[in-house]
C-alpha positions as semicolon CSV with decimal commas, in nm:
position;residue;x (nm);y (nm);z (nm)
1;M;4,335;-11,794;-5,237
2;K;4,082;-11,521;-5,161
3;T;3,816;-11,623;-4,912
4;P;3,461;-11,502;-4,975
5;D;3,317;-11,240;-4,744
6;A;3,080;-11,429;-4,514
7;T;2,888;-11,113;-4,435
8;L;2,771;-11,062;-4,794
9;P;2,426;-11,200;-4,882
10;A;2,386;-11,479;-5,133
11;P;2,198;-11,316;-5,423
12;A;2,100;-11,641;-5,592
13;E;1,957;-11,788;-5,274
14;S;1,771;-11,469;-5,171
15;T;1,599;-11,437;-5,511
16;Q;1,457;-11,787;-5,472
17;Q;1,284;-11,705;-5,145
18;G;0,913;-11,636;-5,168
19;F;0,663;-11,463;-4,944
20;W;0,734;-11,685;-4,643
21;P;0,900;-11,589;-4,420
22;Q;1,067;-11,268;-4,548
23;G;0,749;-11,123;-4,699
24;W;0,556;-11,203;-4,385
25;W;0,828;-11,046;-4,173
26;K;0,794;-10,725;-4,374
27;L;0,424;-10,721;-4,295
28;M;0,502;-10,775;-3,927
29;E;0,737;-10,477;-3,933
30;F;0,470;-10,252;-4,087
31;R;0,295;-10,111;-3,784
32;I;-0,009;-9,910;-3,688
33;G;0,139;-9,722;-3,397
34;I;0,324;-10,004;-3,221
35;I;0,098;-10,283;-3,348
36;P;0,225;-10,506;-3,634
37;L;-0,019;-10,495;-3,926
38;P;-0,125;-10,864;-3,914
39;I;-0,177;-10,839;-3,536
40;Y;-0,369;-10,515;-3,589
41;V;-0,607;-10,682;-3,835
42;L;-0,646;-10,986;-3,610
43;S;-0,712;-10,780;-3,298
44;G;-0,972;-10,569;-3,479
45;A;-1,149;-10,881;-3,606
46;L;-1,144;-11,038;-3,259
47;I;-1,286;-10,725;-3,094
48;A;-1,563;-10,708;-3,355
49;G;-1,634;-11,080;-3,315
50;L;-1,653;-11,060;-2,937
51;V;-1,887;-10,761;-2,958
52;Y;-2,104;-10,946;-3,213
53;T;-2,134;-11,253;-2,989
54;G;-2,234;-11,030;-2,700
55;K;-1,965;-11,170;-2,473
56;L;-1,699;-10,900;-2,442
57;P;-1,502;-11,014;-2,134
58;N;-1,408;-10,759;-1,871
59;E;-1,042;-10,865;-1,855
60;I;-0,716;-10,673;-1,847
61;S;-0,584;-10,852;-2,157
62;L;-0,884;-10,745;-2,362
63;A;-0,867;-10,390;-2,226
64;I;-0,501;-10,353;-2,325
65;V;-0,557;-10,482;-2,679
66;M;-0,876;-10,280;-2,726
67;F;-0,726;-9,955;-2,596
68;A;-0,419;-10,002;-2,815
69;F;-0,626;-10,085;-3,123
70;F;-0,852;-9,782;-3,101
71;G;-0,594;-9,544;-2,955
72;F;-0,329;-9,605;-3,221
73;T;-0,587;-9,617;-3,501
74;L;-0,710;-9,270;-3,417
75;A;-0,357;-9,141;-3,357
76;E;-0,240;-9,269;-3,696
77;I;-0,532;-9,096;-3,866
78;G;-0,437;-8,770;-3,697
79;K;-0,073;-8,811;-3,797
80;R;-0,162;-8,840;-4,164
81;I;-0,381;-8,534;-4,207
82;P;-0,185;-8,248;-4,369
83;I;-0,110;-7,933;-4,169
84;I;-0,292;-8,031;-3,848
85;K;-0,068;-8,337;-3,808
86;N;0,202;-8,094;-3,691
87;I;-0,011;-7,941;-3,417
88;G;-0,088;-8,246;-3,206
89;A;-0,367;-8,397;-3,420
90;A;-0,277;-8,748;-3,303
91;A;-0,351;-8,665;-2,940
92;I;-0,657;-8,462;-3,036
93;F;-0,805;-8,748;-3,238
94;A;-0,721;-9,015;-2,978
95;T;-0,898;-8,814;-2,707
96;F;-1,180;-8,621;-2,871
97;I;-1,313;-8,867;-3,130
98;P;-1,387;-9,142;-2,871
99;S;-1,572;-8,883;-2,665
100;A;-1,781;-8,787;-2,969
101;L;-1,844;-9,153;-3,057
102;V;-1,981;-9,212;-2,708
103;Y;-2,195;-8,899;-2,712
104;Y;-2,347;-8,980;-3,052
105;K;-2,391;-9,349;-2,957
106;V;-2,167;-9,481;-3,236
107;L;-1,937;-9,686;-3,011
108;P;-2,095;-10,016;-2,894
109;D;-2,220;-10,015;-2,536
110;Q;-2,005;-10,318;-2,450
111;I;-1,686;-10,135;-2,544
112;I;-1,795;-9,829;-2,348
113;K;-1,872;-10,041;-2,040
114;V;-1,545;-10,236;-2,044
115;T;-1,343;-9,919;-2,103
116;T;-1,519;-9,721;-1,833
117;D;-1,508;-10,001;-1,575
118;F;-1,141;-10,078;-1,633
119;T;-1,033;-9,715;-1,633
120;K;-1,215;-9,623;-1,316
121;V;-1,156;-9,945;-1,120
122;S;-0,791;-10,011;-1,206
123;N;-0,678;-9,645;-1,189
124;F;-0,406;-9,729;-1,442
125;L;-0,405;-9,357;-1,502
126;Y;-0,190;-9,324;-1,190
127;L;0,052;-9,590;-1,315
128;F;0,100;-9,385;-1,629
129;I;0,151;-9,063;-1,435
130;A;0,408;-9,219;-1,202
131;S;0,606;-9,378;-1,483
132;I;0,602;-9,086;-1,726
133;I;0,682;-8,814;-1,474
134;V;0,941;-8,992;-1,260
135;G;1,098;-9,155;-1,564
136;S;1,132;-8,826;-1,751
137;I;1,276;-8,634;-1,456
138;L;1,525;-8,902;-1,351
139;S;1,642;-8,949;-1,709
140;M;1,724;-8,579;-1,758
141;D;2,088;-8,474;-1,748
142;R;2,159;-8,323;-1,406
143;Q;2,395;-8,054;-1,536
144;V;2,138;-7,951;-1,798
145;L;1,879;-7,934;-1,523
146;I;2,097;-7,714;-1,301
147;K;2,236;-7,487;-1,574
148;G;1,902;-7,468;-1,748
149;F;1,741;-7,336;-1,433
150;L;2,004;-7,067;-1,408
151;K;1,965;-6,963;-1,771
152;I;1,590;-6,961;-1,821
153;F;1,443;-6,907;-1,475
154;V;1,417;-6,528;-1,493
155;P;1,237;-6,491;-1,830
156;L;1,031;-6,803;-1,764
157;A;0,912;-6,684;-1,423
158;A;0,845;-6,331;-1,546
159;G;0,657;-6,460;-1,849
160;T;0,446;-6,694;-1,636
161;V;0,341;-6,417;-1,399
162;A;0,271;-6,170;-1,680
163;A;0,077;-6,427;-1,885
164;G;-0,128;-6,523;-1,581
165;A;-0,218;-6,161;-1,513
166;V;-0,290;-6,059;-1,873
167;G;-0,476;-6,378;-1,959
168;T;-0,695;-6,348;-1,651
169;L;-0,762;-5,982;-1,722
170;V;-0,859;-6,048;-2,084
171;G;-1,085;-6,337;-1,990
172;T;-1,252;-6,131;-1,720
173;M;-1,311;-5,842;-1,960
174;L;-1,469;-6,087;-2,208
175;G;-1,713;-6,208;-1,944
176;L;-1,555;-6,543;-1,853
177;G;-1,499;-6,451;-1,489
178;A;-1,164;-6,419;-1,313
179;Y;-1,190;-6,751;-1,127
180;H;-1,280;-6,959;-1,433
181;T;-1,033;-6,780;-1,657
182;F;-0,736;-6,826;-1,426
183;F;-0,791;-7,185;-1,306
184;F;-0,949;-7,340;-1,616
185;I;-0,794;-7,151;-1,909
186;V;-0,471;-6,974;-1,816
187;V;-0,324;-7,233;-1,579
188;P;-0,385;-7,537;-1,807
189;I;-0,197;-7,361;-2,088
190;M;0,117;-7,350;-1,873
191;A;0,065;-7,681;-1,688
192;G;0,301;-7,889;-1,903
193;G;0,089;-8,068;-2,162
194;V;-0,156;-8,356;-2,122
195;G;0,011;-8,642;-1,936
196;E;0,223;-8,418;-1,714
197;G;-0,016;-8,123;-1,695
198;A;-0,385;-8,156;-1,776
199;I;-0,425;-8,499;-1,621
200;P;-0,262;-8,432;-1,279
201;L;-0,417;-8,084;-1,276
202;S;-0,766;-8,226;-1,330
203;I;-0,702;-8,490;-1,066
204;G;-0,592;-8,222;-0,820
205;Y;-0,893;-8,006;-0,903
206;A;-1,126;-8,304;-0,858
207;E;-0,985;-8,385;-0,516
208;I;-0,992;-8,027;-0,393
209;L;-1,325;-7,921;-0,542
210;H;-1,496;-8,262;-0,499
211;Q;-1,607;-8,264;-0,861
212;D;-1,594;-8,521;-1,141
213;Q;-1,242;-8,556;-1,279
214;G;-1,362;-8,634;-1,631
215;A;-1,564;-8,316;-1,657
216;L;-1,274;-8,113;-1,523
217;F;-1,035;-8,281;-1,766
218;A;-1,269;-8,193;-2,053
219;T;-1,258;-7,831;-1,937
220;V;-0,880;-7,794;-1,902
221;L;-0,782;-7,995;-2,212
222;P;-0,893;-7,750;-2,488
223;P;-0,671;-7,465;-2,357
224;V;-0,375;-7,707;-2,360
225;M;-0,435;-7,794;-2,725
226;L;-0,515;-7,441;-2,843
227;G;-0,229;-7,293;-2,641
228;S;0,016;-7,532;-2,806
229;L;-0,118;-7,446;-3,152
230;T;-0,076;-7,075;-3,082
231;A;0,282;-7,132;-2,963
232;I;0,369;-7,329;-3,278
233;I;0,242;-7,054;-3,507
234;L;0,424;-6,781;-3,312
235;A;0,748;-6,982;-3,296
236;G;0,745;-7,020;-3,674
237;T;0,689;-6,646;-3,702
238;L;0,989;-6,580;-3,477
239;N;1,206;-6,796;-3,701
240;F;1,114;-6,567;-3,990
241;V;1,182;-6,257;-3,776
242;G;1,524;-6,397;-3,680
243;K;1,623;-6,426;-4,045
244;R;1,522;-6,065;-4,107
245;Y;1,689;-5,934;-3,789
246;P;1,984;-6,168;-3,711
247;H;2,105;-5,958;-3,416
248;L;1,798;-6,075;-3,219
249;T;1,883;-6,444;-3,235
250;G;2,164;-6,683;-3,152
251;E;2,026;-6,944;-3,395
252;G;1,969;-7,189;-3,114
253;R;2,201;-7,045;-2,847
254;L;2,048;-6,880;-2,545
255;Q;2,310;-6,612;-2,484
256;P;2,613;-6,452;-2,650
257;G;2,944;-6,628;-2,582
258;E;2,783;-6,968;-2,520
259;H;3,000;-7,252;-2,648
260;D;2,795;-7,570;-2,630
261;D;2,859;-7,633;-2,262
262;M;2,573;-7,886;-2,280
263;D;2,520;-8,188;-2,500
264;T;2,191;-8,091;-2,660
265;T;2,196;-8,372;-2,917
266;Q;2,210;-8,680;-2,698
267;E;1,861;-8,828;-2,681
268;E;1,929;-9,199;-2,635
269;I;2,092;-9,385;-2,348
270;T;2,443;-9,524;-2,385
271;G;2,632;-9,809;-2,224
272;H;2,525;-10,150;-2,099
273;M;2,198;-10,196;-1,915
274;D;2,017;-10,515;-1,825
275;V;1,651;-10,568;-1,753
276;T;1,703;-10,534;-1,377
277;H;1,785;-10,164;-1,423
278;I;1,454;-10,111;-1,603
279;A;1,261;-10,307;-1,342
280;A;1,436;-10,119;-1,061
281;A;1,348;-9,786;-1,220
282;G;0,986;-9,892;-1,257
283;I;0,949;-9,992;-0,893
284;T;1,131;-9,673;-0,791
285;A;0,877;-9,465;-0,983
286;L;0,586;-9,642;-0,818
287;T;0,747;-9,612;-0,474
288;L;0,791;-9,238;-0,523
289;Y;0,424;-9,224;-0,613
290;L;0,345;-9,396;-0,281
291;V;0,556;-9,129;-0,112
292;G;0,337;-8,879;-0,294
293;I;0,027;-9,049;-0,153
294;M;0,173;-9,021;0,196
295;C;0,246;-8,651;0,138
296;Q;-0,112;-8,606;0,024
297;R;-0,244;-8,758;0,346
298;L;-0,005;-8,563;0,565
299;F;-0,001;-8,225;0,388
300;G;-0,297;-8,230;0,148
301;L;-0,084;-8,190;-0,165
302;P;-0,211;-8,405;-0,458
303;A;-0,003;-8,722;-0,488
304;P;0,109;-8,679;-0,853
305;V;0,237;-8,329;-0,786
306;A;0,413;-8,428;-0,463
307;M;0,571;-8,721;-0,646
308;L;0,704;-8,497;-0,923
309;F;0,853;-8,253;-0,674
310;I;1,022;-8,542;-0,491
311;A;1,158;-8,679;-0,819
312;V;1,322;-8,343;-0,894
313;I;1,484;-8,340;-0,548
314;V;1,604;-8,698;-0,594
315;K;1,755;-8,604;-0,930
316;L;1,927;-8,288;-0,810
317;T;2,075;-8,460;-0,503
318;Q;2,209;-8,749;-0,715
319;A;2,020;-9,000;-0,503
320;V;1,988;-9,247;-0,789
321;S;2,268;-9,427;-0,973
322;P;2,347;-9,373;-1,343
323;Q;2,221;-9,724;-1,418
324;L;1,889;-9,644;-1,252
325;Q;1,864;-9,321;-1,448
326;E;1,914;-9,514;-1,771
327;G;1,645;-9,757;-1,663
328;A;1,417;-9,461;-1,589
329;F;1,470;-9,337;-1,943
330;V;1,354;-9,672;-2,082
331;V;1,049;-9,668;-1,853
332;Y;0,967;-9,316;-1,970
333;K;1,012;-9,406;-2,338
334;F;0,803;-9,722;-2,303
335;F;0,507;-9,546;-2,145
336;S;0,527;-9,240;-2,370
337;T;0,546;-9,463;-2,680
338;A;0,318;-9,755;-2,593
339;V;0,070;-9,622;-2,337
340;T;-0,007;-9,258;-2,419
341;Y;-0,255;-9,308;-2,705
342;P;-0,432;-9,609;-2,550
343;L;-0,465;-9,406;-2,231
344;L;-0,604;-9,106;-2,421
345;F;-0,862;-9,333;-2,585
346;A;-0,969;-9,463;-2,244
347;I;-0,987;-9,109;-2,108
348;G;-1,187;-8,996;-2,411
349;V;-1,443;-9,274;-2,363
350;S;-1,478;-9,274;-1,987
351;L;-1,367;-8,933;-1,862
352;T;-1,432;-8,674;-2,135
353;P;-1,793;-8,560;-2,181
354;W;-1,828;-8,438;-2,539
355;D;-2,097;-8,180;-2,466
356;K;-1,892;-8,010;-2,195
357;L;-1,585;-8,026;-2,414
358;M;-1,759;-7,850;-2,702
359;A;-1,897;-7,588;-2,466
360;A;-1,537;-7,479;-2,395
361;F;-1,480;-7,375;-2,758
362;N;-1,598;-7,019;-2,794
363;L;-1,453;-6,690;-2,915
364;P;-1,381;-6,537;-2,570
365;T;-1,189;-6,850;-2,469
366;I;-0,985;-6,850;-2,790
367;I;-0,898;-6,480;-2,752
368;T;-0,795;-6,539;-2,391
369;I;-0,569;-6,829;-2,490
370;V;-0,398;-6,629;-2,765
371;A;-0,347;-6,332;-2,531
372;T;-0,193;-6,561;-2,267
373;V;0,058;-6,722;-2,504
374;V;0,153;-6,394;-2,672
375;T;0,219;-6,234;-2,332
376;L;0,421;-6,535;-2,216
377;M;0,649;-6,518;-2,520
378;A;0,674;-6,138;-2,542
379;T;0,768;-6,110;-2,176
380;G;1,025;-6,384;-2,219
381;A;1,182;-6,196;-2,509
382;G;1,191;-5,863;-2,323
383;V;1,325;-6,001;-1,995
384;G;1,567;-6,225;-2,183
385;M;1,715;-5,921;-2,353
386;L;1,753;-5,747;-2,017
387;V;1,953;-6,039;-1,874
388;K;2,169;-6,057;-2,188
389;M;1,998;-6,350;-2,357
390;Y;1,890;-6,362;-2,718
391;P;1,525;-6,245;-2,714
392;I;1,405;-6,484;-2,983
393;E;1,554;-6,789;-2,807
394;A;1,414;-6,678;-2,472
395;A;1,070;-6,630;-2,629
396;I;1,080;-6,973;-2,793
397;V;1,174;-7,143;-2,466
398;N;0,886;-6,963;-2,298
399;A;0,661;-7,080;-2,581
400;C;0,740;-7,438;-2,484
401;H;0,596;-7,359;-2,141
402;S;0,260;-7,331;-2,317
403;G;0,314;-7,637;-2,536
404;Q;0,145;-7,975;-2,542
405;G;0,412;-8,160;-2,343
406;G;0,695;-8,330;-2,531
407;T;0,494;-8,340;-2,854
408;G;0,439;-7,967;-2,829
409;D;0,810;-7,906;-2,767
410;V;0,905;-8,093;-3,083
411;A;0,642;-7,911;-3,290
412;I;0,734;-7,569;-3,150
413;L;1,109;-7,614;-3,194
414;T;1,062;-7,764;-3,540
415;A;0,853;-7,465;-3,646
416;A;1,119;-7,235;-3,500
417;N;1,408;-7,441;-3,646
418;R;1,566;-7,441;-3,298
419;M;1,593;-7,810;-3,202
420;T;1,915;-7,733;-3,009
421;L;1,693;-7,569;-2,747
422;M;1,531;-7,902;-2,660
423;P;1,697;-7,940;-2,314
424;F;1,569;-7,596;-2,213
425;A;1,230;-7,669;-2,367
426;Q;1,205;-7,983;-2,157
427;I;1,285;-7,786;-1,844
428;A;1,026;-7,521;-1,931
429;T;0,766;-7,788;-2,001
430;R;0,832;-8,033;-1,718
431;I;0,967;-7,820;-1,437
432;G;0,778;-7,505;-1,532
433;G;0,459;-7,704;-1,568
434;A;0,518;-7,889;-1,241
435;L;0,578;-7,568;-1,050
436;T;0,271;-7,409;-1,207
437;V;0,051;-7,704;-1,112
438;T;0,198;-7,728;-0,762
439;I;0,161;-7,360;-0,676
440;V;-0,188;-7,333;-0,823
441;L;-0,318;-7,640;-0,640
442;I;-0,177;-7,509;-0,312
443;V;-0,350;-7,176;-0,372
444;L;-0,678;-7,347;-0,467
445;T;-0,661;-7,562;-0,154
446;H;-0,644;-7,253;0,066
447;I;-0,918;-7,055;-0,110
448;S;-1,166;-7,343;-0,150
């Protein structure tokens, strides 16, 4: 007698089921960002109700829900607008629109007060920085890190120096001034994005120059965004050039004779991991940040930058176990997925003056940004050819050095149809950005 397959669904029974609970479950799985649709509607109604009653509590629970509601709402709008959704519109909307809403007095004063108080008092910005930077570095493959340095260091370093010189020269010739051009336009482009670049850079500038971090962040953020857009457009152009002149490209390989000595496709963790690994990685990240604070007090180096440098050393010396590295990956993914847009909303409201932000958008600045990115990529291609690398691949990796963090890497490599370069792009973005920020802040400390 043939036994029925227990794994097959019962069609008759499933057709009799109504909206509850399967229909409701489908609604719960439809999400705005990470928020289930029914919870999204409820949270929006509760925020509006609390504002209407005039009793918006200054509590961490409210802050988390409110930041998530507004941050993911704006990000989802940016993700759905044609064309610009591929150039970081989600981050742009989550950061810039709240700033504009505050400036034009559209956002209720209660929301502004709670957001500003929580952001400035709790300093959860530093929690984000510690988790995203340490988590990303510790979760990188060590062999990719080592070999990637060997393969891309020469064109990346040469491109950085050339872009810094040309960008500064162009900005100076256009009347922006050498000091402003270098520190507030050229450097932010190559700092590694927003969370790993613009934010720690603005914090370092604020500490060294004794100026408001929000105003500085508003100044360095536009070059990050515009630099990434320029890199995306140029990377797509290089993909077209590669099809016309195939001898200039390895179609995703850095150099002739390379035979996939790295696993460029593995993006998720494998193997068993319990919650203690994740918790251990989280406390490790925060402890390394405390080490960074100690380095700041002893040597004057900004804590986020010192922490990142230490994380690289810890990774290269194999000072953490594989289980801890897997936990670090989860910590990184959690913060990059769940915290980035809420954080950008909070930064937009409390730390990004709209008027100063708009003042940064002018023709000389745009020309300087384009000149910087073009020089970075062209130098990478030329030097890459000299060291027997494919010039198009070397240029695309260098382009990621001017991208908007991980989001910029994905957009740039997608435009270039070179997703196999992702490990090298991550090195250019994270390590290249970290070194740029570190060296520049050391220089600024000595000249200020």
